[in-house]
N, C-alpha and C positions, 0 to 999 in steps of 0.2 A: 393808636399811640395809646400809652398805658396810662392810667388815672393818677398811679405814683408818683407822674414825671409830672404832672401839672397841679398848680397850687390856685389856689381861692382868688377868683376872679376878682378885678378890679372895675366892675362895672359897677355904673352910676345908677343902676335901679336901687341896690340894695346894698352893696358892700362899702366898708371905708377904708381911708389907707392904714397901712399897718401902724402899729406903734411900737419901738424898740421896749421903751418902760414908759410907767404911770407912776413915779414914785418922784416925792417933794417937789409938787407939782403946786408955783405959788397960786394965789388966787388968780392973777392975772390971766396966767396959762391954765386954770380948771375952767376959767369961763370961757374961753377960746375952745377947750375938747368939748365944752356942753353944745357950743352953738354949732359948731361941729357936726356933735353926735345928732344935733336936732334936724339939722338941716339935711342927714344923709336916712332920718327914719322919715320925713316925708318922704324922700324920693323914695323909699322903698315901701310906702303906703303903711308905716307902721312898725317895720322890723327891719335890721340890719343884721354883718356879722362881722365882729370886730377880733384883731390878731394881734396877740402881745409878744413879743418877743421876736419881732422881725423890723430890720432894720429899713430906712426910707427906700433902699436899694431893692428890696424885695429878698435879703438874705437873713436866711432862718438863724439868725446866729444866736434864741434862746437867751433866758432867764433862768438863774438859782433861782431856788422854791422859796427864799424867803425875799426876793426882790419880785416874783411874779404873784406871790400872794398880796403884797402890797399894792400892785400894779392893779390886781383884781379888785382890791377893795376901792382903786381909785375908782374905777370904771362902773361899782356898782352907786356909787355915789353919785356918778355924772347921770346913770342912767332913770336914779329915783328923783333926780331934779326935773325930768321930764316924765315922770310916772311911768316906768318903763322896767320889765325885769330882764335881769341877766342869768342864762344858762351856759355851762361848759360845755361844748360839743365835746371836745376831745383837748388831752392834751400830750405832747411829743416829744422825743427826743431832738433835739436842733443836729443838721447836719454840720459836718465837716471839723466835730469839734473832736478833741483828745480823745483816747481811748478809756472809758469808766467817765467819763465826764457826764455832769449833773443838770446840764443847760434843758431848758424844756420850752417850747413853744404852746402858746394856749389860742383855741380859736373858739368864741364865745359870741351862741347868741343874745340881740338885746331888741327884747320886742314890746310895746306897748301894753300896759294893764288895760282887763277889758273894761268898756265904757269911756275911755280916755280920748279916745278920739273914733273916727270912724271905721268899723268893720273891713281888715283886711278880707277880700272876697274872691276865689279865684275860680274859674269854672273848667272841667275839665272834661271833654268827651272821650268816651271809650267805644273805640273801633273795634273791629276783627271781626270772622268768618263765623257762621250760625255754629252752635257747637262746642265753641272756643273754652266757654265758662266766665262770660264776660259781666253779666248778671249774676252769677255765683259769686262771682270775685267781688264785686260791689256789696252783695248781701253779707259775706263775711267780714269786710273791711267796715261796713256800718252798723253793726250787732255786735261785733266782737267773739260771735260765735262760729268753729267750724262746719263745714261741711259735712254731709253723713256720706257724701259719695253719690247722692240720688240727687242731688238739687235743690233740698230744702232750704238753705241759704237765700235762692233768688226769688221763692213765692213772693218774698211781700215788695219786690220789685213790677210782679208783675200787674198790669192794669184789666185785661181780660182773660175770660174763661178760657178762651182759646189759645191763649199763651200759656196758659197753667197745665193746660193738656197735651198741648205741642213741644211744650220746652222751649218753644220759640219767640224772641220779642219780634212785637207785631208796631210798638209805637214808641213814642221818646219818653222816657222815666228819668225822673230828677233824686237824686237823696243825697244828703249832707252829712258831712265830717267835718267837726271842729279840731282846732287844737288852740290851748289856753295860753298863755303869756311865758307857761314854763315849757312850752312844746308836748304838755301828754294829751293823749286821744280822746276826744271828747264823741263820743258815738251813741247810739240806742241802747246801748245796758246800760243797767239798773234803772231801767224803764222809763229811759229820758222821752222824753218827744223831738222834733224838729224843734220847735220855737224853745224849750229846754238849750238845745245844743247852739244853737243860737246866739242864747242870752247867754252863754258862758263859756263863749268861746271868744279869742282874739285876733283869730284867724278859722275862717269857713271858706270849706271847698265843696263847692256845687259839681256833683260827679253826673255826666249825663249818660246814661245808660241807649244806645243807638243798635238800632233792628242789623243782624250780621245776612240776613238770607235776601237773593236777589229778588225776591218776589216784595221786599219793602225798600227796595234801593232808595226811590224817590223819599221816602222817610228819612231813613240815613242822609241824605245830602242837605232834605231841611234842617238835622240837627247840624250838620257841618258848619253850616254857612246863615242859618236864622238865631243861633243862639250864641253864636260868639265867643268860640271856645277860647282859653287861653293858653291851653297847649291840648294834645292828644295821648292818651294813652291805649296803644294798640296789641291789641292781646292775640296771642298766635298759640295752638296746642300744642304742646310738645313732642303729642306724637304723632301727629299728620302733617303739622308745618306749614306752610303760604301755600295753599294749591286749588283755591277756587279763584278764579277770576273776578269774583265782586272783590275778595280781601285787597287784591293785589289793588284793581279800582280804587278802592277805601286808601290805601297806603300813596297812591299815585296823587290822589285828591288831597289827602294830609298836607303831602309835601308841597305841593304847587300851592298852596295858601298860605304857605310860609310861615306855619303855625308851627312853635316848640313842640317836639314829639318824643317820649320812650314807649319803649319795647315791654310788654310782661309775658315771659313764656310761662303760661300756664299748666298745669296736669303732670307736673316732671317727677310725681311721686307712681306713676302709670306707664313709664318709659323708662330704657334703660340706656345708661350714659351715652354708647354712643350714637344711640338713634338724637338723643338730644341733644347732642355737637352737632348731627347732621342738619337739625331744624335753626339750630342758631345760625350757624353758616349758610344755611339758604336765606335766612332774614336778611345776614348780613349782605350776600350776593345781590338780593334784591335792591336794596338800599343802594349801594356802591352804583347801580346800574342805573336809579332815579336822581338820585341827589348827591351821589359820590361822598355818604355820609360811611362810619364804620361803628359797627356794634361793639360796646365796652363793658362788660359784665359788673357788675356791681357785687362784691362777694363781701364786705366790710364794714363798719360804721365810718369809716374815714375815706372810702371810696365813695359812701354817699354825699359826703358833707362836697367834696371836690366834684360830683356831678352835678349837685344843686346849684352849687355857685355858677359854674360854667354852662349850664343847660341854655339858656338863652345867647350863648356866645357862637352865631352857627360860623364865627372863623374857622373853630377847631374840628369841625365836622365829625361830630362825633354823637351817637345817638346812646344813652344807656338802656340796658336789657337787666331785667331781673329775671328770676328762675323760681317758679311761685308753685304750691301747691295750696290747693284751698280744702285740704282735707287733712293733712298734716302740719300744715302751718308754716312750711318753708317756704322763707323771703320776705314774709308777709311784714316782719319787725322793719326791715333795711327798707322796705318801700314804705312803711308808714313814716319811718325819718325821711323820706326823699321829697312825702308829700309835704309833710311840716316844715321845708326849708325851700322847698320853690318859689323865686321871687315873681312878684310882678313884672310879666314884658314890659320892654321899654312900648310897644305898642300900644297897652292899654293907657297907660300913661299920658301918650297922644295924644288917644281918644277922648279922653276926660279932660283935658283941655279946649274942647272947642268951642264957636260961639255958641250965642244962647239960642239960633236955630234949633227948632225941636221937630224930631223925627223917629214916633213908633212904630216897629213892627209887628202887626198883630200877627200871631201863631196859634192861637188856640182862642176857640170861643165858648165863655160857659152860661150855662140859665140857672142863676143859683137863688132859691126860695127865699123871700123875702128883702133878697137886695136885687135883684133883676138880672140886665146883662153885664157879666165880665169879660172882658177882653185878657189878654195875655201875651207877653211877646218880651220883645227886648226894643229898650232905647237906644236907638243910634246916635242919637248928639240929641246936648241940651237936657235942660231938667226942667220935670214936670211935678208938680205939687197940687195937695187938694184943692178944689174947686176952679182948678184951670179949665179954660174951654180952648177947644181943639177941633181940627177940621176932621174930620173922619170919611176916609174913602179911598179909591172911586167904587163907586156903585158900578151897576153895567152901561150906564148913559152917562160915564163918564164925570159923574156929579161928584161932591162933598156934602156933609153934612154938620154942623157944626152943633158938638155935645160938651157937655159937664165931665170933669172928673168926680164922683164923689166921694170915693175912698181910693186907698193903695195898701197892695201887701206886698211884702216881699218876703222872700222864706216861710209862706205859711203865717206870718206876722202883718200886724197891722203898724203903717209906718206913714208918713208925713209926704216924703218926697222921695223920688227916683232919679238916679243920674244918670249920664251918658255910660253904656258896657254893663248894664245890670237889666236882669231878669226881672219883670212884676206882673202881678194882674188890675187891671182896674177897673174899679166898677164907675160906669157910664150911665147917665140917665137914660131916661124912657124910648126905650129903641125896639123894634121887633127883632129879635134873634135869627130870622129865616132871612132879613135882609142881610144881614153879616156874611162876610166867609173871612177864610185864611189867606192872606194876602195883604189885606187892605194896609194902612197906614194911620197913624195920628199926628197930624201936622200942627205946630203952634199957630194960633187965631191971631196974631198979630202983624199976619201977611195978607196979600187977598187970598179968595179961594185959591189952592194949590190946581195943577194942570196933569191930567193923567196923559197917555199917550199909547197909542197902537202899534207904531212903527220905528224902527229905532236901528241906528248902526253901530256895531262894534267891532272891537280888535281883539280878536280870538287866539290863545292857545289850545292846541288839540291836547286832548290826557290819551287818545286810543291811536292803536295803528291806524285803523281807518279813518281819513281824513274826507270822505267826499259824501255834502250833503246835497240832495237831488233838489231843482226849485220847488218849490210849493211842499216841502217837508213840513210836516209837523213837529214842534220837539218841546219837550218840557223844558220849563223856564223855572231856576228857583234863583231868586233877586239876592245879589249878595256883590259885592265891587268886580289874518282874518277881518279884513275889513269885510263885515258882511251885513246886509239887512235883515234884519228879522222882523217878524210879522205877528202881534198878539192874535190868534183865531177866537179865543172863550170869549174876553173880555178887557178893558182898558185897565193899565196899570198906572200904578206912581211910580217912575224912574227917571231918575237924572243922571247926567254925564259927570261921567265918573265912577257908578254904579259897578261893584262887579256882578258880573253874570257866570249862572254855571247853566249848561244847558246838555241836553243828549238826545238822539233818535237810536233807540234800540244800544249798541254795542257804542256807537258814537259819541265820545262826550267830549265838550270842551271848555274852556275858562278863559274869560274875557273882562272886558273893560269897557262901558259903554261910550262913545266918544261923541254920538248925535243922536237929538231925539227928533222927533216930528209931534209938536204938541196936537192933542186932541180938539177938534172944533165938536161944540153939542152936536150940530147939525150932522155930522158925518157918523152918529152913531145908530146902527139900526136894531 
C-alpha cells in the first residue's frame, strides 16, 4: 500500500475531525470548536493534528489562499484559549480541481505549551542485531552531531568499560530526546543536560537502548517487557541485512507483544543501491511471514505525516521504514520529524485509567551516598506519592516488608508523584541493599500483605520452531502479561492471574498469560 494513497487517520487518540473552513465563526460556534479541540488535546495527551480544507465526508476540497489564512487565524485563536501552539506541517493542492486551480489543504499540529499540562512522554525501545549501529544512532539523535565512522557518537551511551572496548551494548541504557510546542528538537546540543531537556520540552521521548548480542538476550527481554515501551524501533544493517537468529527472535517478540514498530535501515552509506534493496526486501519478507505487514519507505515530509498519523492503525498492516546514515546524515531529519509526530498509543491511555491498586516493578537497585537504597523500575498501575507506605517483596521466604517512599525522581529530576506507565527511581527507608533483588515489587499498603507464589499455570503461545519442554526443565522467566504448569526453582515471585510471561529454555521461547496461581504458604518455603 502506498502512503500517498492514505490520509491522516481519524484515530481517537490525537486526531481531529476535518474542517472545510473556519471563517466567519460566530461566538457560539467558536466555543463549540474550542471545546472540541480541548477534548481532542486531552485524548492525545496534549497534541492533535487538525486538517483544514476537507469536507465532513473526507474529500480534499481545499480553500483559496485568503480563506485558508483566515481559517488558520481562527485555529490559532482556538489554540491560544487552551495554551497551545499551532505549527503548519504542510499545505498541498486539493485533488480533483480544475487545471491551474489554487485551492489547498493544510495539516496543522496543535500542541500544548510547556508547563501548561503534564508532559507528553513516550518510551521507544531500540532493537536489532549487534553491530547494526543502534547506540550510534541514538548518540547522533541525542547530540545532534554526526558519527565519525568509528563509533564516537555511541560512547556516551555505554555504562561499562568492556562496552567501550568491545563496542557491544550489554546493559539497558536510557537517553532522552525532546520536542517543544513548535516541534523543534531539544537534545544535548548547546551543552544541555537531561534536566534541561525535560524542562524545555512539551513532548519527551525516552530512547531505551537494548543489547543485540545473543549473550545478553535475557537483558534484552527485560528491556522489552520490564520497561513497557510504547513502540519499537528495529534497526537493521543495510549491508548485512537480517541474518542472525537473535535479531529474528527480537522481531518475533516485538510483534508478539502487539506494540507498534517501525524499521530503521542504518549504514546506507557503505552499501550499494542493489544491496540496500535486497536488505529491505528481506526485512519485508520477514515481516510478512510473521504478521502479514509490509514495509513502506518514508522518503519525504508528507509521507512522514501520513505514516505517523496511521502508526497505531494496525488494520492497515504497514510498517514505516527509514533509510539512514549516521555519518552522512541521510534520513535523520525525516526520522526526527516522525518521532515528533508519533501519537500516544491507545493501550497506554487504558493503562493510565487503571484503578488505585499500586504495583511497581523493581528493575534496578542502587546505593546512593547520603540517600541510601534507591530502586528503579516501572509503575504498572496506580499512583505513588512521596511518603507513601508500600509493601516490598517478596524475599526468599515469600514475605513482604512495609517501606516508606522518601523521594521520587523521573528523568533524572525530582518530582512528587509517579503515575502508571512511567519509569521512576524511588528512595526508600533504611534497608540493606543486599536483601533486595531485581524482580521484586512494591504493592499498595492499603491491602493486607501480598501473597507470593512458586507454582502457577499459564496458557502459552510458542515463538520458536521447537515447542517441546522436558518435564523438570529449568526455564528463564521475565514477568510481563499452552496450558502448562510452571515451578519457580530459585525463589517465590509476586504473580497474579492475567500477568503476561515470557519464558525460554535455550532456543525454546514462549509467550503466555497466567491463568492460575498456587498461593505460597510460609511453611512451604525452605
